[in-house]
Backbone as ProteinMPNN parsed JSONL, in Angstrom:
{"seq_chain_A": "MSLLLIQQYFPAYPAHMHAQILQLHTQDKLQHYISQRYPQAHTIQSDKALYDFCSELKQRYLKNAPLLDKVYFDNQLTVEKQTLGLNTAISRVQGGKLKAKKEIRISAFFKATPAEFLTMIVVHELAHLKERDHDKAFYQLCQHMEPNYMQYEFDCRLYLLALALKRLPVIPGVEKDRLDD", "coords_chain_A": {"N_chain_A": [[11.299, 41.023, 36.912], [11.706, 41.885, 34.212], [14.216, 40.745, 33.615], [13.556, 38.031, 33.614], [11.93, 37.886, 31.4], [13.783, 38.629, 29.408], [15.499, 36.471, 29.537], [13.701, 34.595, 28.587], [13.22, 35.399, 25.952], [15.801, 35.306, 24.933], [17.075, 32.699, 25.22], [19.396, 31.063, 24.678], [21.555, 32.73, 24.859], [24.425, 34.223, 26.385], [24.933, 35.222, 29.852], [26.123, 37.793, 30.107], [25.154, 39.101, 27.83], [22.456, 39.191, 28.388], [22.599, 40.968, 30.499], [23.429, 43.322, 29.173], [21.243, 43.816, 27.52], [19.301, 44.186, 29.463], [20.283, 46.512, 30.581], [20.0, 48.337, 28.423], [17.204, 48.367, 28.411], [16.532, 49.366, 31.037], [17.549, 51.876, 30.805], [15.788, 52.987, 29.084], [16.385, 52.721, 26.33], [15.969, 50.733, 24.55], [13.77, 50.636, 22.687], [14.458, 52.876, 21.206], [16.917, 52.079, 20.051], [16.051, 50.055, 18.309], [14.256, 51.442, 16.603], [15.982, 53.321, 15.458], [17.732, 51.731, 14.074], [16.036, 50.317, 12.305], [14.108, 52.066, 10.656], [11.792, 52.048, 9.004], [8.716, 50.401, 8.05], [7.826, 47.591, 6.031], [6.328, 47.217, 2.693], [4.814, 45.038, 2.049], [1.831, 43.775, 2.195], [-0.244, 42.125, 1.431], [-1.4, 38.701, 0.838], [-0.756, 37.784, -1.674], [1.368, 39.473, -2.406], [3.187, 38.635, -0.506], [3.509, 35.963, -1.188], [4.711, 36.318, -3.707], [7.103, 37.551, -2.948], [8.269, 35.52, -1.35], [8.503, 33.498, -3.333], [10.286, 34.69, -5.068], [12.68, 34.828, -3.525], [12.999, 32.101, -3.039], [13.338, 31.139, -5.668], [15.772, 32.348, -6.288], [17.588, 31.251, -4.437], [16.972, 28.596, -3.743], [16.499, 26.706, -5.926], [16.034, 23.994, -6.532], [14.363, 23.135, -4.598], [11.097, 22.009, -3.409], [8.093, 23.244, -5.059], [6.215, 26.084, -3.931], [3.009, 25.905, -2.742], [1.276, 27.529, -1.414], [1.395, 30.59, 0.278], [0.968, 32.664, 3.004], [-0.212, 35.305, 5.191], [-0.934, 34.695, 8.493], [-3.421, 35.023, 10.897], [-3.727, 33.425, 13.127], [-1.286, 32.69, 14.076], [0.688, 33.766, 16.603], [2.628, 36.068, 18.604], [2.343, 35.573, 21.298], [1.839, 32.859, 21.393], [4.252, 32.011, 20.682], [4.836, 31.438, 18.017], [5.863, 32.285, 15.043], [6.077, 31.734, 12.426], [5.257, 29.123, 10.082], [6.04, 26.103, 8.415], [4.608, 23.878, 6.365], [3.726, 20.631, 5.133], [1.212, 19.376, 3.39], [-0.276, 16.406, 2.943], [-2.123, 14.683, 0.491], [-4.334, 12.312, -0.954], [-4.834, 11.845, -4.256], [-6.633, 10.397, -6.639], [-4.8, 7.659, -7.481], [-2.472, 8.603, -6.448], [-0.153, 10.115, -4.175], [-0.084, 13.322, -3.137], [1.804, 16.092, -2.112], [1.452, 19.189, -0.652], [3.109, 22.148, -0.277], [3.248, 24.601, 2.206], [3.678, 27.852, 3.452], [3.277, 29.688, 6.294], [3.047, 32.865, 7.668], [3.198, 34.84, 10.542], [0.679, 37.281, 10.988], [1.474, 39.394, 12.411], [3.908, 40.234, 11.345], [3.216, 42.0, 9.338], [3.434, 44.57, 10.134], [6.101, 45.119, 10.684], [9.643, 45.975, 10.423], [11.158, 45.622, 7.171], [13.411, 43.968, 7.198], [12.89, 42.139, 9.239], [10.734, 40.719, 8.303], [11.96, 39.562, 6.093], [13.811, 37.978, 7.412], [12.164, 36.066, 8.769], [10.89, 34.848, 6.614], [13.084, 33.806, 5.159], [13.919, 31.999, 7.121], [11.754, 30.192, 7.163], [11.781, 29.281, 4.495], [14.232, 28.006, 4.483], [13.617, 25.724, 5.858], [12.559, 24.126, 3.876], [14.633, 22.717, 2.799], [16.251, 21.967, 4.997], [15.281, 20.361, 7.838], [15.754, 20.447, 10.636], [16.911, 22.704, 13.262], [19.863, 23.138, 12.871], [23.427, 23.31, 12.389], [23.764, 23.275, 9.518], [21.299, 24.229, 8.76], [21.32, 26.953, 9.723], [23.479, 27.884, 8.287], [22.452, 27.794, 5.681], [20.472, 29.688, 5.981], [22.026, 31.953, 6.363], [23.297, 32.037, 3.937], [21.206, 32.712, 2.235], [20.422, 35.146, 3.342], [22.761, 37.26, 4.317], [22.867, 38.836, 6.631], [21.338, 37.508, 8.414], [21.612, 36.455, 11.134], [21.919, 38.763, 12.681], [19.513, 40.099, 12.088], [17.754, 38.303, 13.226], [18.449, 38.404, 15.959], [17.887, 41.154, 16.46], [15.194, 41.127, 15.918], [14.264, 39.592, 17.99], [14.871, 41.383, 20.027], [13.033, 43.385, 19.4], [10.589, 42.068, 19.743], [10.819, 41.59, 22.453], [10.837, 44.227, 23.429], [8.262, 45.012, 22.768], [6.822, 43.21, 24.415], [7.659, 44.089, 26.942], [6.535, 46.591, 26.974], [3.891, 45.948, 27.294], [3.722, 45.106, 29.896], [1.994, 45.181, 32.946], [1.42, 48.098, 34.906], [2.138, 48.293, 38.213], [0.649, 49.709, 40.971], [2.459, 51.499, 43.468], [4.721, 49.89, 43.319], [8.068, 50.103, 42.644], [9.712, 50.751, 39.523], [12.33, 49.644, 39.328], [12.197, 47.397, 40.996], [10.609, 45.681, 39.485], [12.333, 45.095, 37.428], [14.103, 43.241, 38.351]], "CA_chain_A": [[10.363, 40.57, 35.839], [12.325, 42.129, 32.908], [15.278, 39.754, 33.417], [12.952, 36.772, 33.234], [11.503, 38.053, 29.944], [14.972, 38.628, 28.592], [15.917, 35.045, 29.484], [12.725, 33.851, 27.799], [13.382, 35.757, 24.552], [17.189, 35.032, 24.527], [17.459, 31.574, 26.075], [20.722, 30.462, 24.37], [22.529, 33.738, 24.921], [25.144, 34.232, 27.671], [24.441, 36.186, 30.86], [26.547, 39.177, 29.874], [24.234, 39.658, 26.823], [21.24, 39.494, 29.13], [22.872, 42.192, 31.319], [23.472, 44.41, 28.288], [19.865, 44.068, 27.119], [18.633, 44.767, 30.673], [20.748, 47.899, 30.722], [19.278, 49.057, 27.403], [15.822, 48.518, 28.845], [16.441, 50.217, 32.181], [17.894, 53.268, 30.391], [14.768, 53.323, 28.099], [17.007, 52.889, 25.014], [15.704, 49.594, 23.73], [12.908, 51.019, 21.553], [15.239, 53.806, 20.395], [17.884, 51.259, 19.328], [15.368, 49.345, 17.181], [13.729, 52.413, 15.636], [17.078, 53.963, 14.765], [18.285, 50.735, 13.208], [15.045, 49.907, 11.389], [13.111, 53.151, 10.704], [10.595, 51.915, 8.163], [8.041, 49.138, 7.867], [7.834, 47.188, 4.624], [5.075, 47.463, 1.997], [4.197, 43.758, 1.727], [0.607, 43.7, 3.076], [-1.236, 41.14, 0.954], [-0.941, 37.353, 0.711], [-0.218, 37.718, -2.976], [2.698, 40.103, -2.398], [4.02, 37.758, 0.32], [3.781, 34.787, -2.059], [5.702, 36.789, -4.733], [8.364, 37.808, -2.223], [8.85, 34.158, -1.023], [8.843, 32.815, -4.572], [11.523, 35.33, -5.626], [13.8, 34.348, -2.687], [13.134, 30.637, -3.334], [13.909, 30.943, -6.988], [17.135, 32.835, -6.333], [18.513, 30.464, -3.59], [16.535, 27.191, -3.591], [15.84, 26.346, -7.198], [15.678, 22.605, -6.568], [13.404, 22.868, -3.544], [9.716, 21.863, -3.949], [7.324, 24.475, -5.257], [5.338, 26.503, -2.799], [1.601, 25.917, -3.188], [0.526, 28.592, -0.703], [2.106, 31.43, 1.247], [0.036, 33.686, 3.436], [-0.161, 35.841, 6.529], [-1.913, 33.922, 9.315], [-3.751, 35.704, 12.128], [-3.726, 32.454, 14.206], [0.116, 32.597, 14.586], [0.903, 34.951, 17.419], [3.821, 36.125, 19.469], [2.053, 34.959, 22.6], [1.912, 31.418, 21.18], [5.623, 31.806, 20.271], [4.808, 30.883, 16.667], [5.935, 33.41, 14.097], [5.997, 31.202, 11.032], [5.135, 27.677, 9.942], [6.266, 25.497, 7.127], [3.884, 22.639, 6.44], [3.479, 19.848, 3.997], [-0.049, 18.715, 3.578], [-0.383, 15.28, 1.972], [-3.509, 14.302, 0.11], [-4.439, 11.297, -2.011], [-5.677, 12.191, -5.427], [-6.625, 9.214, -7.501], [-3.931, 6.672, -6.885], [-1.202, 9.265, -6.146], [-0.038, 10.927, -2.952], [0.463, 14.656, -3.443], [2.154, 16.928, -0.937], [1.399, 20.611, -0.869], [3.982, 22.895, 0.631], [2.694, 25.888, 2.609], [4.392, 28.699, 4.442], [2.384, 30.646, 6.951], [3.791, 33.849, 8.404], [2.309, 35.542, 11.462], [0.224, 38.579, 10.536], [2.248, 40.339, 13.168], [4.946, 40.735, 10.507], [2.755, 42.999, 8.382], [3.79, 45.898, 10.676], [7.458, 45.156, 11.138], [10.556, 46.375, 9.376], [11.349, 44.668, 6.044], [14.441, 43.037, 7.599], [12.318, 41.085, 10.094], [9.947, 39.877, 7.417], [12.968, 38.816, 5.334], [14.403, 36.973, 8.319], [11.211, 34.961, 9.01], [10.711, 34.143, 5.327], [14.293, 32.995, 4.935], [13.862, 30.91, 8.074], [10.754, 29.142, 6.705], [12.26, 28.746, 3.271], [15.355, 27.102, 4.805], [13.024, 24.462, 6.259], [12.263, 23.289, 2.691], [15.808, 21.832, 2.615], [16.755, 21.482, 6.294], [14.172, 20.27, 8.765], [16.168, 20.772, 11.979], [17.652, 23.921, 13.478], [21.215, 22.704, 13.136], [24.415, 24.155, 11.7], [23.435, 23.351, 8.122], [20.135, 25.123, 8.615], [21.691, 28.357, 9.893], [24.375, 28.255, 7.169], [21.592, 28.06, 4.583], [19.811, 30.976, 6.257], [23.011, 33.032, 6.128], [23.565, 32.052, 2.513], [20.088, 33.452, 1.628], [20.469, 36.529, 3.905], [24.008, 37.314, 5.059], [22.642, 39.472, 7.926], [20.249, 36.718, 9.089], [21.765, 36.366, 12.603], [21.711, 40.107, 13.26], [18.058, 40.359, 12.001], [17.044, 37.436, 14.207], [18.736, 38.996, 17.264], [17.161, 42.414, 16.564], [13.765, 40.809, 15.971], [14.028, 39.178, 19.403], [14.853, 42.638, 20.837], [11.789, 44.044, 19.028], [9.539, 41.334, 20.411], [10.996, 41.846, 23.867], [10.395, 45.619, 23.681], [6.766, 44.971, 22.735], [6.381, 42.498, 25.618], [7.929, 44.954, 28.11], [5.573, 47.69, 26.931], [2.614, 45.352, 27.719], [3.739, 44.789, 31.309], [1.11, 46.037, 33.688], [2.008, 48.977, 35.903], [1.605, 47.915, 39.521], [0.745, 50.892, 41.831], [3.239, 51.294, 44.67], [5.947, 49.149, 43.07], [9.012, 50.883, 41.79], [10.117, 50.132, 38.298], [13.506, 48.858, 39.542], [11.844, 46.073, 41.548], [10.092, 44.87, 38.409], [13.41, 44.721, 36.552], [14.916, 42.152, 38.947]], "C_chain_A": [[11.03, 40.754, 34.469], [13.394, 41.091, 32.626], [14.689, 38.405, 33.036], [12.475, 36.791, 31.765], [12.699, 38.008, 29.032], [15.459, 37.252, 28.441], [15.0, 34.229, 28.633], [12.919, 34.169, 26.331], [14.838, 35.462, 24.01], [17.696, 33.837, 25.346], [18.853, 31.04, 25.818], [21.82, 31.498, 24.46], [23.159, 33.782, 26.303], [24.625, 35.375, 28.559], [24.895, 37.627, 30.633], [25.722, 39.873, 28.796], [22.942, 40.015, 27.515], [21.428, 40.826, 29.91], [22.893, 43.409, 30.422], [22.062, 44.828, 27.812], [19.056, 44.696, 28.236], [19.032, 46.268, 30.822], [20.099, 48.787, 29.675], [17.859, 49.397, 27.819], [15.689, 49.498, 30.018], [16.735, 51.688, 31.863], [16.852, 53.752, 29.34], [15.361, 53.523, 26.722], [16.719, 51.733, 24.129], [14.843, 49.901, 22.502], [13.665, 51.957, 20.66], [16.201, 53.076, 19.521], [17.208, 50.651, 18.099], [14.894, 50.365, 16.168], [14.826, 53.156, 14.863], [17.64, 52.983, 13.709], [17.326, 50.328, 12.02], [13.913, 50.95, 11.335], [11.836, 52.963, 9.986], [10.032, 50.486, 8.156], [8.055, 48.809, 6.373], [6.456, 47.448, 4.024], [4.325, 46.227, 1.651], [2.998, 43.531, 2.713], [-0.403, 42.577, 2.633], [-0.578, 39.749, 0.883], [-0.244, 37.155, -0.634], [1.209, 38.308, -3.024], [3.667, 39.228, -1.573], [4.444, 36.545, -0.463], [4.855, 35.18, -3.078], [7.074, 36.968, -4.096], [9.024, 36.505, -1.888], [9.316, 33.46, -2.267], [10.131, 33.328, -5.178], [12.736, 34.821, -4.843], [14.054, 32.836, -2.985], [13.8, 30.4, -4.658], [15.373, 31.352, -7.06], [18.047, 31.86, -5.583], [18.174, 28.975, -3.477], [15.845, 26.666, -4.835], [15.357, 24.877, -7.206], [14.698, 22.24, -5.442], [11.976, 22.718, -4.109], [9.056, 23.231, -4.082], [6.483, 24.783, -4.089], [3.926, 26.616, -3.395], [0.863, 27.111, -2.567], [1.444, 29.305, 0.276], [1.176, 32.498, 1.67], [0.302, 34.132, 4.869], [-1.286, 35.145, 7.324], [-2.16, 34.665, 10.665], [-3.736, 34.771, 13.355], [-2.291, 32.343, 14.81], [0.399, 33.899, 15.298], [2.187, 34.918, 18.194], [3.636, 35.448, 20.798], [2.125, 33.433, 22.492], [3.338, 30.997, 20.79], [5.737, 31.123, 18.915], [4.79, 32.041, 15.696], [5.851, 32.994, 12.652], [5.897, 29.693, 11.077], [5.415, 27.222, 8.542], [5.603, 24.101, 7.196], [3.809, 21.949, 5.087], [2.187, 19.068, 4.229], [-0.18, 17.64, 2.474], [-1.791, 14.891, 1.756], [-3.408, 13.2, -0.954], [-5.371, 11.811, -3.074], [-5.56, 11.1, -6.465], [-5.802, 8.146, -6.785], [-2.581, 7.275, -6.429], [-1.275, 10.043, -4.85], [0.588, 12.242, -3.384], [0.704, 15.45, -2.145], [2.149, 18.375, -1.388], [2.244, 21.315, 0.182], [3.34, 24.264, 0.921], [3.637, 26.561, 3.561], [3.397, 29.711, 4.976], [3.246, 31.566, 7.803], [2.811, 34.576, 9.289], [1.968, 36.922, 10.879], [0.905, 39.716, 11.279], [3.34, 41.01, 12.301], [4.511, 41.761, 9.449], [3.243, 44.377, 8.826], [5.207, 46.013, 11.196], [8.397, 45.691, 10.032], [10.818, 45.228, 8.342], [12.361, 43.607, 6.444], [13.889, 41.875, 8.411], [11.478, 40.156, 9.251], [10.899, 38.992, 6.6], [13.501, 37.666, 6.191], [13.446, 35.812, 8.52], [10.949, 34.206, 7.721], [11.878, 33.279, 5.001], [14.303, 31.836, 5.833], [12.913, 29.798, 7.588], [11.17, 28.55, 5.388], [13.396, 27.728, 3.518], [14.795, 25.77, 5.269], [12.615, 23.563, 5.069], [13.41, 22.339, 2.446], [16.274, 21.243, 3.96], [15.674, 21.534, 7.329], [14.559, 20.783, 10.171], [16.896, 22.103, 12.045], [19.074, 23.599, 13.85], [22.148, 23.662, 12.361], [24.128, 24.343, 10.219], [22.301, 24.285, 7.864], [20.537, 26.601, 8.669], [22.707, 28.785, 8.797], [23.562, 28.599, 5.935], [20.858, 29.42, 4.739], [20.77, 32.089, 5.959], [23.392, 33.104, 4.663], [22.474, 32.916, 1.828], [20.072, 34.944, 2.092], [21.699, 36.646, 4.796], [23.863, 37.985, 6.438], [21.601, 38.753, 8.772], [20.398, 36.714, 10.623], [21.494, 37.68, 13.258], [20.202, 40.415, 13.241], [17.328, 39.528, 13.05], [17.246, 38.015, 15.652], [17.893, 40.255, 17.46], [15.656, 42.187, 16.585], [13.358, 40.359, 17.364], [13.968, 40.424, 20.279], [13.51, 43.337, 20.618], [10.625, 43.395, 19.77], [9.623, 41.537, 21.923], [10.492, 43.243, 24.237], [8.89, 45.684, 23.712], [6.218, 44.303, 24.025], [6.528, 43.358, 26.862], [6.961, 46.139, 28.132], [4.176, 47.199, 27.448], [2.556, 44.993, 29.216], [2.79, 45.695, 32.051], [1.931, 46.936, 34.692], [1.325, 48.65, 37.244], [1.767, 49.154, 40.441], [1.573, 50.544, 43.082], [4.499, 50.452, 44.52], [6.831, 49.902, 42.154], [9.392, 50.069, 40.618], [11.34, 49.229, 38.474], [13.221, 47.49, 40.118], [11.303, 45.123, 40.482], [11.209, 44.374, 37.47], [14.304, 43.643, 37.136], [14.456, 40.81, 38.454]], "O_chain_A": [[10.93, 39.859, 33.63], [13.479, 40.594, 31.502], [15.267, 37.699, 32.21], [12.62, 35.816, 31.027], [12.631, 37.396, 27.966], [15.814, 36.847, 27.334], [15.437, 33.263, 28.007], [12.791, 33.262, 25.508], [15.051, 35.384, 22.8], [18.663, 33.976, 26.094], [19.462, 30.568, 26.778], [22.965, 31.165, 24.154], [22.515, 33.423, 27.289], [23.991, 36.326, 28.102], [24.159, 38.569, 30.925], [25.587, 41.096, 28.822], [22.38, 41.074, 27.238], [20.534, 41.671, 29.959], [22.419, 44.464, 30.843], [21.742, 46.013, 27.718], [18.247, 45.597, 28.017], [18.211, 47.128, 31.143], [19.679, 49.897, 30.001], [17.371, 50.51, 27.626], [14.821, 50.37, 29.992], [16.255, 52.603, 32.533], [17.029, 54.827, 28.767], [14.907, 54.402, 25.989], [17.197, 51.731, 22.995], [15.165, 49.465, 21.397], [13.537, 51.857, 19.439], [16.316, 53.404, 18.34], [17.734, 50.727, 16.989], [15.109, 50.174, 14.971], [14.604, 53.574, 13.726], [17.976, 53.384, 12.595], [17.776, 50.044, 10.91], [12.855, 50.724, 11.922], [10.854, 53.638, 10.297], [10.773, 49.507, 8.242], [8.281, 49.695, 5.549], [5.528, 47.845, 4.729], [3.277, 46.317, 1.011], [3.173, 43.154, 3.871], [-1.278, 42.172, 3.398], [0.648, 39.638, 0.869], [0.752, 36.436, -0.717], [2.121, 37.718, -3.603], [4.841, 39.107, -1.924], [5.605, 36.139, -0.413], [5.812, 34.433, -3.279], [8.087, 36.568, -4.669], [10.227, 36.359, -2.107], [10.404, 32.884, -2.284], [10.946, 32.577, -5.713], [13.728, 34.42, -5.452], [15.194, 32.403, -3.153], [14.706, 29.576, -4.778], [16.139, 30.76, -7.82], [19.175, 31.639, -6.022], [19.049, 28.178, -3.139], [14.697, 26.226, -4.767], [14.348, 24.575, -7.843], [14.256, 21.093, -5.378], [11.685, 23.249, -5.181], [9.367, 24.195, -3.383], [6.074, 23.901, -3.335], [3.689, 27.307, -4.386], [-0.08, 27.632, -3.162], [2.185, 28.663, 1.02], [0.62, 33.2, 0.825], [0.95, 33.434, 5.649], [-2.422, 35.036, 6.864], [-1.236, 34.894, 11.445], [-3.732, 35.247, 14.49], [-2.147, 31.931, 15.961], [0.362, 34.979, 14.709], [2.767, 33.855, 18.414], [4.551, 34.851, 21.366], [2.461, 32.785, 23.483], [3.617, 29.814, 20.592], [6.642, 30.317, 18.697], [3.767, 32.711, 15.557], [5.585, 33.807, 11.767], [6.397, 29.058, 12.006], [5.056, 27.9, 7.58], [6.005, 23.258, 7.998], [3.828, 22.593, 4.038], [2.086, 18.23, 5.126], [-0.19, 17.93, 1.277], [-2.577, 14.774, 2.697], [-2.474, 13.191, -1.756], [-6.525, 12.158, -2.824], [-4.513, 10.914, -7.085], [-6.077, 7.784, -5.641], [-1.662, 6.539, -6.069], [-2.327, 10.564, -4.477], [1.685, 12.254, -3.943], [-0.117, 15.448, -1.228], [2.773, 18.731, -2.387], [2.092, 21.086, 1.382], [2.943, 24.984, 0.005], [4.307, 25.919, 4.37], [2.773, 30.471, 4.234], [4.083, 31.097, 8.574], [1.707, 34.902, 8.853], [2.83, 37.627, 10.356], [0.907, 40.859, 10.823], [3.658, 42.185, 12.489], [5.352, 42.323, 8.746], [3.445, 45.259, 7.992], [5.509, 46.868, 12.029], [8.0, 45.837, 8.876], [10.7, 44.044, 8.656], [12.198, 42.445, 6.07], [14.368, 40.748, 8.285], [11.498, 38.942, 9.451], [10.65, 37.797, 6.444], [13.618, 36.531, 5.73], [13.875, 34.66, 8.448], [10.797, 32.985, 7.764], [11.704, 32.127, 4.604], [14.66, 30.741, 5.398], [13.257, 28.616, 7.612], [10.92, 27.364, 5.174], [13.488, 26.713, 2.827], [15.459, 24.75, 5.085], [12.356, 22.374, 5.252], [13.19, 21.243, 1.93], [16.66, 20.075, 3.999], [15.189, 22.612, 7.675], [13.77, 21.475, 10.814], [17.429, 22.586, 11.045], [19.469, 23.761, 15.004], [21.718, 24.657, 11.777], [24.237, 25.458, 9.71], [22.306, 25.044, 6.895], [20.163, 27.395, 7.806], [22.754, 29.962, 8.44], [23.885, 29.542, 5.214], [20.663, 30.167, 3.78], [20.379, 33.09, 5.358], [23.783, 34.174, 4.195], [22.775, 33.736, 0.962], [19.75, 35.849, 1.322], [21.676, 36.171, 5.932], [24.67, 37.718, 7.328], [21.054, 39.315, 9.72], [19.421, 36.944, 11.336], [20.879, 37.709, 14.323], [19.659, 40.922, 14.222], [16.389, 40.007, 13.685], [16.3, 38.086, 16.436], [17.254, 40.416, 18.5], [14.919, 42.96, 17.197], [12.279, 40.687, 17.858], [13.123, 40.521, 21.168], [12.915, 43.832, 21.576], [9.784, 44.081, 20.349], [8.596, 41.644, 22.592], [9.803, 43.414, 25.243], [8.305, 46.334, 24.578], [5.266, 44.795, 24.631], [5.655, 43.37, 27.73], [6.609, 46.631, 29.204], [3.398, 47.993, 27.976], [1.503, 44.629, 29.738], [2.786, 46.899, 31.797], [2.972, 46.536, 35.214], [0.103, 48.726, 37.375], [2.891, 49.601, 40.667], [1.424, 49.473, 43.671], [5.265, 50.307, 45.473], [6.448, 50.296, 41.052], [9.404, 48.84, 40.676], [11.41, 48.167, 37.856], [13.904, 46.521, 39.786], [11.508, 43.912, 40.559], [11.049, 43.355, 36.799], [15.204, 43.171, 36.442], [15.016, 39.785, 38.842]]}, "name": "protein", "num_of_chains": 1, "seq": "MSLLLIQQYFPAYPAHMHAQILQLHTQDKLQHYISQRYPQAHTIQSDKALYDFCSELKQRYLKNAPLLDKVYFDNQLTVEKQTLGLNTAISRVQGGKLKAKKEIRISAFFKATPAEFLTMIVVHELAHLKERDHDKAFYQLCQHMEPNYMQYEFDCRLYLLALALKRLPVIPGVEKDRLDD"}
């Protein structure tokens, strides 16, 4: 069961990486690795603080990108739905003009994560203001805004996996090793 979850959270990664992650999990070192690397949660808890954080990053790296009309934590975006953040453009007709409002919604899940994971998801959503697809240019932009972007994304996946593994039901009479296959 654990290997299937690992493959789900790390679909584009090679098998040897899956094996290393599984080894961390079976040795009960996955949570320790994350907590050692990221010991503190951030202090951004309100939508206003999140908006200010996003605006600061946008101003520093994406000066020519469209203004953000709204940035907020969204309780509807969940890990279970595999949606951690959304970047939307809502078009409305006002008078004879078409106006587009840019919104970024971040899963409320990120209120209780390390600052690096919040930075990673915000950078990801901001990059969509310039690059729509997840291609090479997109990831180069992410790394321009946050040089450790790839490491933070990987570690965030580990964090999500660790949470998912903690939620696995304990089945009486089934050894833990059988669940890890």
